[in-house]
C-alpha positions as CSV (number, residue, x, y, z in Angstrom):
1,M,22.5,2.4,-0.6
2,L,23.2,3.7,-4.1
3,C,20.5,4.6,-6.6
4,R,21.1,5.5,-10.2
5,R,19.9,5.2,-13.8
6,E,22.0,3.3,-16.4
7,V,22.0,3.4,-20.2
8,L,20.4,0.3,-21.6
9,T,22.4,-1.2,-24.5
10,G,20.5,-0.9,-27.8
11,S,17.9,1.6,-26.6
12,A,17.2,4.7,-28.7
13,S,15.5,8.0,-28.0
14,L,12.0,7.4,-26.8
15,A,9.0,8.6,-28.7
16,V,7.0,9.4,-25.6
17,A,6.9,12.4,-23.2
18,A,7.8,12.3,-19.5
19,V,9.9,13.8,-16.8
20,L,12.6,11.4,-15.5
21,A,14.3,12.8,-12.4
22,A,17.4,11.6,-10.7
23,C,16.9,9.2,-7.9
24,S,16.5,10.4,-4.4
25,A,15.2,7.9,-1.9
26,G,17.7,6.2,0.3
27,G,18.0,2.5,0.7
28,G,17.2,-0.1,-2.0
29,G,13.8,1.5,-2.5
30,A,12.4,4.2,-4.7
31,V,15.1,5.2,-7.2
32,S,13.8,7.7,-9.7
33,S,10.6,9.5,-10.5
34,A,8.5,10.3,-13.6
35,S,5.4,12.2,-14.7
36,P,3.8,10.0,-17.4
37,A,2.3,11.7,-20.4
38,G,-1.3,12.7,-19.9
39,T,-0.8,13.0,-16.1
40,G,1.3,16.1,-15.9
41,G,4.6,15.4,-17.6
42,T,5.5,17.2,-20.8
43,S,9.3,17.4,-20.9
44,A,11.2,15.3,-23.4
45,V,12.9,12.1,-22.1
46,P,16.7,12.2,-22.3
47,V,18.2,10.1,-25.1
48,N,19.3,6.6,-24.1
49,S,17.3,6.6,-20.9
50,G,18.2,3.2,-19.3
51,P,16.8,1.0,-16.7
52,V,16.2,2.0,-13.1
53,V,18.9,0.5,-10.9
54,L,18.2,-0.8,-7.3
55,D,21.0,-2.0,-5.0
56,F,19.8,-4.3,-2.3
57,E,20.8,-7.3,-0.2
58,W,19.1,-10.7,-0.1
59,R,19.9,-13.7,2.1
60,G,23.5,-12.5,2.8
61,E,24.3,-11.4,-0.8
62,A,24.8,-7.9,-2.1
63,L,22.8,-7.6,-5.4
64,T,21.8,-5.2,-8.1
65,A,18.5,-5.1,-10.0
66,R,18.2,-3.3,-13.3
67,V,14.5,-2.7,-14.0
68,G,13.3,-1.7,-17.5
69,P,12.4,-0.9,-20.1
70,A,8.7,-1.8,-20.3
71,V,7.1,-2.7,-23.6
72,V,3.4,-3.0,-24.5
73,Q,2.7,-5.6,-27.1
74,D,-0.2,-8.0,-28.0
75,G,-2.3,-6.8,-25.0
76,Y,0.4,-7.2,-22.4
77,T,3.2,-5.1,-20.8
78,V,6.5,-6.9,-20.5
79,V,9.2,-5.6,-18.1
80,R,12.8,-6.6,-18.2
81,V,14.4,-7.2,-14.8
82,E,18.1,-8.3,-14.5
83,V,19.5,-9.3,-11.1
84,S,23.3,-9.7,-10.6
85,G,25.9,-9.8,-7.9
86,D,29.0,-11.5,-6.8
87,V,27.1,-14.3,-5.1
88,Q,28.6,-17.3,-3.3
89,D,25.6,-19.6,-3.8
90,S,23.0,-19.6,-6.6
91,F,19.3,-18.9,-5.8
92,W,16.0,-18.9,-7.7
93,L,14.4,-15.6,-8.4
94,Y,10.9,-16.7,-7.6
95,G,11.9,-17.0,-3.9
96,M,12.6,-13.3,-3.9
97,L,10.0,-11.9,-6.3
98,G,7.1,-14.3,-5.8
99,R,4.5,-15.1,-3.2
100,H,4.8,-17.8,-0.6
101,T,1.9,-19.8,-2.2
102,A,3.0,-19.5,-5.8
103,A,6.3,-21.3,-6.5
104,W,8.2,-20.5,-9.8
105,T,6.2,-17.3,-10.4
106,L,6.8,-13.6,-10.1
107,T,3.4,-12.8,-8.6
108,G,4.9,-10.7,-5.8
109,A,5.8,-8.1,-8.3
110,Y,3.3,-5.4,-9.3
111,L,3.2,-2.9,-12.2
112,L,2.1,0.5,-10.9
113,S,1.2,4.0,-12.1
114,L,1.4,5.8,-8.9
115,V,0.5,9.1,-10.5
116,G,-2.6,7.4,-12.0
117,G,-3.3,5.5,-8.8
118,V,-3.5,2.0,-10.4
119,A,-1.9,-1.4,-10.1
120,F,-1.6,-4.5,-12.4
121,R,-0.9,-8.1,-11.4
122,E,1.6,-10.4,-13.0
123,V,-0.2,-13.1,-15.2
124,T,2.3,-15.9,-15.9
125,T,3.1,-19.1,-14.1
126,N,6.7,-19.6,-15.2
127,G,8.3,-16.2,-14.8
128,G,10.6,-17.0,-11.9
129,N,12.3,-20.1,-13.0
130,E,15.7,-18.4,-13.5
131,S,18.5,-18.4,-11.0
132,V,21.4,-16.1,-10.1
133,E,24.6,-17.9,-10.4
134,P,28.1,-17.0,-9.2
135,G,29.3,-14.4,-11.7
136,V,26.3,-14.9,-13.9
137,P,23.3,-12.5,-13.8
138,A,19.7,-13.7,-14.2
139,E,17.2,-12.0,-16.5
140,V,13.4,-12.4,-16.0
141,F,10.5,-10.8,-17.8
142,P,7.3,-10.3,-15.6
143,V,4.2,-9.9,-17.8
144,F,1.3,-7.7,-16.9
145,G,-1.8,-6.3,-18.6
146,A,-1.4,-3.6,-21.1
147,V,-0.9,-0.1,-19.7
148,P,-2.9,2.7,-21.4
149,D,-1.6,4.2,-24.7
150,G,0.6,7.2,-24.3
151,L,1.9,6.3,-20.9
152,S,5.6,7.1,-21.1
153,S,6.7,5.5,-17.8
154,V,5.6,3.1,-15.2
155,D,6.6,2.1,-11.6
156,V,7.5,-1.4,-10.7
157,F,7.1,-2.9,-7.2
158,L,9.6,-5.7,-6.5
159,P,9.3,-7.4,-3.1
160,N,12.5,-7.6,-1.1
161,V,14.1,-5.2,-3.5
162,G,12.4,-1.8,-3.9
163,V,10.1,0.3,-6.0
164,A,11.5,1.3,-9.4
165,L,10.1,4.7,-10.2
166,G,9.9,6.0,-13.8
167,V,10.7,2.8,-15.7
168,P,10.5,4.0,-19.4
169,V,7.9,2.5,-21.7
170,V,9.4,2.0,-25.1
171,D,8.6,0.5,-28.5
172,A,9.5,-3.2,-29.0
173,G,12.3,-2.2,-31.5
174,E,13.9,-0.1,-28.8
175,A,13.7,-2.7,-26.0
176,G,17.0,-4.5,-26.4
177,F,15.3,-7.9,-25.9
178,D,13.0,-10.1,-28.0
179,V,9.5,-9.1,-26.8
180,G,7.8,-11.6,-29.1
181,G,10.0,-14.4,-27.9
182,V,9.2,-13.6,-24.2
183,L,5.5,-13.7,-24.8
184,A,5.7,-16.9,-26.9
185,A,7.5,-18.6,-24.1
186,A,5.2,-17.3,-21.3
187,E,2.7,-19.6,-19.7
188,F,-0.3,-17.6,-18.9
189,D,-2.7,-18.1,-16.0
190,D,-6.1,-17.4,-17.7
191,A,-7.8,-17.3,-14.3
192,V,-5.8,-14.2,-13.3
193,E,-7.3,-10.8,-14.0
194,S,-4.4,-8.4,-14.4
195,G,-6.2,-5.1,-13.9
196,P,-5.9,-2.2,-13.8
197,F,-7.0,-2.0,-10.2
198,G,-7.4,1.2,-8.4
199,L,-5.2,1.8,-5.4
200,N,-7.0,2.1,-2.0
201,S,-6.0,4.0,1.1
202,V,-7.1,3.3,4.7
203,V,-6.8,5.9,7.5
204,V,-7.7,4.9,11.1
205,A,-8.3,7.1,14.1
206,A,-5.6,6.1,16.5
207,D,-8.1,5.8,19.3
208,G,-10.3,3.4,17.2
209,S,-13.2,5.8,17.0
210,S,-13.3,5.7,13.1
211,D,-11.6,4.5,10.0
212,T,-11.7,5.8,6.5
213,A,-11.2,3.7,3.3
214,S,-10.9,5.4,-0.1
215,D,-10.6,4.3,-3.7
216,D,-11.1,6.0,-7.0
217,V,-14.8,5.9,-6.8
218,S,-16.0,6.2,-3.2
219,T,-15.0,6.8,0.4
220,T,-16.4,4.8,3.3
221,V,-16.1,6.1,6.9
222,N,-17.0,3.6,9.7
223,V,-17.7,5.3,13.0
224,S,-17.7,3.4,16.3
225,G,-21.1,2.9,17.7
226,D,-19.7,2.8,21.2
227,V,-18.3,6.3,20.8
228,L,-21.5,7.7,19.2
229,F,-24.0,6.2,21.5
230,A,-24.6,4.8,25.0
231,T,-25.5,1.1,25.2
232,D,-28.8,0.3,23.5
233,S,-29.4,4.0,22.7
234,A,-29.8,6.0,19.5
235,E,-29.1,9.3,21.3
236,L,-25.8,10.8,20.2
237,S,-23.1,11.2,22.9
238,D,-21.2,14.4,23.8
239,Q,-18.3,13.0,21.7
240,A,-20.3,12.4,18.6
241,D,-19.6,15.8,16.9
242,E,-15.8,15.3,17.2
243,V,-15.9,11.8,15.8
244,L,-18.3,12.7,13.0
245,G,-15.7,15.3,12.0
246,A,-14.0,12.5,10.0
247,V,-17.1,12.4,7.8
248,V,-17.5,16.2,7.6
249,E,-13.9,16.5,6.4
250,Q,-14.6,14.0,3.6
251,L,-17.9,15.8,2.6
252,E,-16.0,19.1,2.3
253,L,-13.6,17.6,-0.2
254,Y,-16.5,17.3,-2.8
255,P,-18.4,20.6,-3.1
256,S,-20.3,19.2,-6.1
257,G,-21.9,16.6,-3.8
258,G,-23.1,13.2,-4.9
259,S,-24.8,10.3,-3.1
260,L,-24.5,9.7,0.7
261,A,-25.6,6.4,2.3
262,V,-25.8,6.2,6.1
263,T,-26.1,2.6,7.4
264,G,-26.4,1.4,11.0
265,H,-25.0,-1.9,12.2
266,T,-25.1,-3.8,15.5
267,D,-23.7,-6.9,17.1
268,D,-25.7,-10.1,17.7
269,V,-26.7,-9.3,21.3
270,N,-30.5,-9.2,21.7
271,T,-33.1,-10.2,19.0
272,D,-32.9,-9.7,15.3
273,E,-36.0,-7.4,15.5
274,H,-34.5,-5.3,18.3
275,N,-31.1,-4.9,16.5
276,Q,-32.8,-4.0,13.2
277,D,-34.8,-1.2,14.8
278,L,-31.8,0.1,16.8
279,S,-29.6,0.2,13.7
280,E,-32.2,2.2,11.8
281,R,-32.6,4.7,14.6
282,R,-28.9,5.1,15.0
283,A,-28.4,5.7,11.3
284,Q,-31.1,8.3,11.3
285,S,-29.5,10.1,14.3
286,V,-26.2,10.3,12.5
287,S,-27.8,11.5,9.2
288,D,-29.7,14.2,11.1
289,R,-26.6,15.4,12.9
290,L,-24.5,15.5,9.7
291,G,-27.1,17.8,8.3
292,G,-26.4,20.2,11.1
293,L,-22.6,19.9,10.8
294,A,-22.2,20.1,7.0
295,D,-24.1,21.4,3.9
296,L,-25.8,18.3,2.5
297,S,-27.8,20.2,-0.1
298,G,-25.8,18.7,-3.0
299,W,-26.0,15.2,-1.6
300,D,-28.6,12.6,-2.2
301,V,-28.9,11.1,1.3
302,S,-30.3,7.6,2.0
303,V,-30.6,6.1,5.5
304,S,-30.9,2.4,6.4
305,G,-30.2,-0.2,9.1
306,K,-28.7,-3.7,8.7
307,G,-29.0,-4.8,12.3
308,E,-26.7,-7.7,12.9
309,S,-26.9,-9.1,9.4
310,E,-23.6,-7.6,8.0
311,P,-20.9,-7.9,10.7
312,R,-17.3,-6.8,9.8
313,V,-15.9,-9.8,11.8
314,P,-17.5,-12.8,13.5
315,N,-19.4,-12.0,16.7
316,D,-17.3,-14.4,18.7
317,S,-15.7,-12.1,21.2
318,D,-16.3,-8.9,23.1
319,E,-13.6,-7.2,21.0
320,N,-15.2,-8.3,17.7
321,R,-18.7,-7.3,18.8
322,Q,-17.4,-3.8,19.5
323,L,-16.0,-3.6,16.0
324,N,-19.4,-4.6,14.6
325,R,-21.3,-1.9,16.5
326,R,-20.8,1.0,14.0
327,V,-22.4,3.4,11.6
328,E,-21.1,3.3,8.1
329,V,-21.2,6.4,5.9
330,L,-20.6,5.8,2.2
331,L,-19.8,8.8,0.0
332,T,-19.9,8.4,-3.8
333,P,-19.1,11.9,-5.1
334,A,-20.4,13.2,-8.4
335,D,-16.9,14.4,-9.2
336,P,-14.2,12.2,-7.5
337,D,-11.4,14.3,-9.0
338,E,-12.4,17.2,-6.7
339,A,-10.4,15.5,-4.0
340,T,-7.2,15.2,-6.1
341,G,-4.2,15.5,-4.0
342,V,-5.8,13.9,-0.9
343,A,-5.3,10.1,-1.0
344,G,-7.4,9.5,2.1
345,G,-8.1,10.5,5.6
346,S,-8.0,13.8,7.4
347,S,-6.3,16.8,6.0
348,T,-5.5,18.0,9.6
349,G,-4.5,14.9,11.4
350,S,-6.7,16.1,14.3
351,G,-6.1,14.6,17.7
352,D,-3.0,13.8,19.7
353,M,-0.5,11.2,18.5
354,P,-0.8,8.1,20.6
355,E,1.9,7.1,23.0
356,A,4.5,4.9,21.5
357,S,4.3,1.2,22.4
358,G,8.0,0.4,21.7
359,P,11.4,2.1,21.3
360,V,11.5,5.5,19.6
361,G,14.2,7.2,17.4
362,R,14.8,9.1,14.3
363,G,14.2,7.1,11.1
364,P,17.4,8.0,9.3
365,D,19.5,7.1,12.4
366,G,17.7,3.9,13.1
367,V,16.3,2.3,16.3
368,D,17.5,-0.7,18.2
369,I,15.0,-3.5,18.5
370,E,15.1,-7.2,19.3
371,V,14.1,-9.9,16.9
372,D,13.7,-13.3,18.5
373,G,16.0,-12.1,21.2
374,V,18.6,-11.1,18.7
375,P,19.7,-7.4,18.7
376,A,18.8,-5.7,15.5
377,R,18.3,-2.2,14.0
378,I,15.4,-0.8,12.0
379,S,15.6,2.4,9.9
380,L,13.9,4.4,7.2
381,D,16.2,7.0,5.6
382,S,13.5,8.9,3.7
383,V,10.3,8.6,1.7
384,T,9.5,9.8,-1.8
385,R,6.3,11.5,-2.8
386,V,4.8,10.5,-6.2
387,G,1.3,11.6,-6.9
388,D,-0.9,11.0,-3.9
389,Y,1.5,8.4,-2.4
390,L,4.7,8.0,-0.4
391,I,7.2,5.3,-1.2
392,G,9.8,4.1,1.3
393,N,12.1,1.2,2.0
394,V,12.3,0.0,5.6
395,K,15.5,-1.8,6.4
396,I,16.2,-4.2,9.2
397,V,19.7,-5.5,10.1
398,A,20.2,-8.2,12.8
399,E,23.5,-8.9,14.6
400,Q,22.9,-12.6,14.3
401,D,20.8,-14.9,12.2
402,A,17.2,-14.7,13.4
403,T,14.0,-16.4,12.7
404,V,10.6,-15.2,14.0
405,S,6.9,-15.7,13.5
406,V,5.5,-14.8,10.1
407,V,3.1,-12.4,11.8
408,Y,5.9,-10.5,13.6
409,L,5.8,-7.6,11.1
410,G,2.1,-7.7,10.5
411,I,-0.8,-5.7,12.0
412,P,-2.3,-6.7,15.4
413,T,-5.6,-8.7,15.5
414,S,-7.4,-5.5,16.6
415,M,-6.8,-4.0,13.2
416,Y,-7.2,-7.0,11.1
417,S,-10.9,-6.4,10.1
418,L,-9.9,-3.1,8.5
419,R,-8.5,-4.8,5.4
420,E,-8.3,-8.5,6.1
421,W,-4.8,-8.8,4.9
422,G,-3.4,-12.3,5.2
423,T,-0.5,-13.5,7.3
424,Y,3.0,-13.8,5.8
425,Q,2.9,-10.1,4.9
426,S,4.8,-7.2,6.5
427,T,1.7,-5.0,6.9
428,G,2.4,-3.5,10.3
429,F,4.3,-0.4,8.9
430,S,2.0,2.6,9.2
431,L,2.4,6.4,9.3
432,L,1.1,8.6,12.1
433,K,-0.2,12.1,11.6
434,G,-1.6,13.5,14.8
435,G,-4.3,11.2,15.9
436,Q,-4.6,9.3,12.6
437,R,-2.8,6.2,11.4
438,Y,-2.2,5.8,7.6
439,L,-2.1,2.1,6.7
440,L,-0.3,0.7,3.6
441,A,-1.9,1.4,0.2
442,D,-3.3,-1.7,-1.4
443,F,-5.6,-2.8,-4.2
444,T,-8.4,-5.3,-4.4
445,D,-7.8,-7.9,-7.2
446,G,-10.3,-9.7,-9.4
447,E,-10.8,-12.4,-6.7
448,G,-11.6,-9.9,-4.0
449,E,-8.2,-10.3,-2.3
450,N,-6.7,-7.1,-0.7
451,R,-3.1,-6.9,-1.9
452,P,-1.0,-4.5,0.2
453,L,2.1,-2.9,-1.4
454,T,4.6,-4.6,0.8
455,N,6.7,-7.8,1.1
456,F,5.7,-11.3,1.8
457,W,7.7,-12.0,5.0
458,S,10.1,-15.0,4.8
459,N,10.6,-14.7,8.6
460,D,14.4,-15.0,8.5
461,L,17.2,-12.5,8.9
462,V,20.9,-13.0,8.0
463,A,23.4,-11.7,10.4
464,G,24.8,-8.3,9.4
465,M,22.8,-8.0,6.1
466,E,20.0,-5.5,5.3
467,K,16.6,-6.9,4.8
468,S,14.5,-4.6,2.6
469,F,10.8,-3.9,3.0
470,P,9.6,-1.6,0.2
471,V,6.3,0.0,1.1
472,V,3.8,2.4,-0.3
473,W,1.5,4.7,1.8
474,P,-1.1,7.3,1.0
475,D,0.4,10.8,1.3
476,T,0.0,12.5,4.6
477,G,0.8,15.9,3.1
478,E,3.8,16.5,5.5
479,D,7.5,17.5,5.0
480,T,8.5,14.8,7.5
481,V,6.7,11.7,8.6
482,T,6.5,9.3,11.5
483,M,6.4,5.6,10.9
484,D,4.9,3.5,13.7
485,M,4.4,-0.2,14.3
486,P,1.8,-0.4,17.1
487,G,2.7,-3.7,18.6
488,G,0.1,-6.0,20.3
489,T,-0.6,-9.6,19.2
490,N,-1.8,-11.4,16.1
491,G,-3.3,-14.8,16.9
492,Y,-1.7,-14.6,20.4
493,R,1.8,-14.1,18.8
494,P,3.5,-10.8,19.4
495,V,4.0,-8.2,16.7
496,L,6.8,-5.6,16.6
497,A,6.3,-2.3,18.3
498,V,8.6,0.6,17.2
499,R,8.4,4.2,16.1
500,L,10.7,6.1,13.7
501,T,10.4,9.9,13.6
502,D,11.7,12.8,11.6
503,I,11.7,10.9,8.2
504,P,12.2,13.4,5.4
505,V,9.9,13.5,2.4
506,V,11.6,13.9,-0.9
507,E,9.7,15.1,-3.9
508,G,9.7,12.5,-6.7
């Protein structure tokens, strides 16, 4: 799959500073990289820097997307996206760039600053009512909140297409399109908060003993009560020190300290009074032990118990009750920037990599799978490192037309409580580093919905044509990565199990 940068007709030299590098990631995914001004980039932008170009396939058609430039005006950021190809049949762009619940919109597209670790939502209700016709390209202009002054480039996530890295931000006079006219014609959804929203990362111990969620303000480590304690006990087990290592690693990232809240939780077995007391004693045991494993002199420590009052999931099964038995450790560092370069999780990837649940092969070579009984191949050529994140484009090619459940590329039910991502999304792609599983990066919008940086899954594949799944993960810090889909079920329907190894990491 080609990746390149074109000269945009009518653009002039940019009055901003950045580093725009040549594209490197394979597939229709990440194409070029940039270091925005104020975040590390100081080199001058080449004259006539044009849009980022992504080549991809959609419903049996080979297409090209030209993304950029971006322009900030009247409190908004407008991005030009042109889609073209020698198509046989016309199609509406909202079906490719929107969300399954929002017809005629481009709300599946996100504006990102991966170096800054933030995302913006699209805010119009009429952006996707353009169609690609045979021999005629379509041009759309997704509108987002205004990016900060001085930002010389942005990244644009386009579902089913890829992640356009280093899209130049230019003045309106250099855009090559009528920015004012675009904004005048836009129909805004006043209920949508555009952002910016901080990107989150979630890292899960592959054995289920803990999970770590990080954002730009705090880190939360949930440790399994069943691993820490025997049933109905607050005495720490022999395995406790090893599992609490996930908390210690986070504490060591912030030598300046901060606030540390240790909270115990139980399931709904036994009485409220009993569970409240048990949760408090368990929280105190964990707090006391952390004081022996790490230097807490710089941390303001609080200890509490919530009993059964704040379950992660409903207490309606043995599996869910196990998830609710936990001790939550919330770190709010005094200086969050001390952990710059670590997007989340362990720096060591301690523990053994779990045994694969499905077929295994090298990511660049691809692995044979079955989709609804149809032979297919899944591959990931490489990933690109930008800031604290890795960007990739998973590709699936089926030998025949295939239709499967909308949860087939999702996470299994056992992992659903970690982020509560909805169905219709290809959230099952994760990275393994030793005994830790890195889930997709996401952001929590103004309505409290967790939005993972991945596709909405239309549950159909066209024979012989690549289906693109652009994805963004927190950085594992490795030179090569392993992508894993753990398998299992979601709502009693199977989800894909496959492992891709030896995927090279390219510096963006």
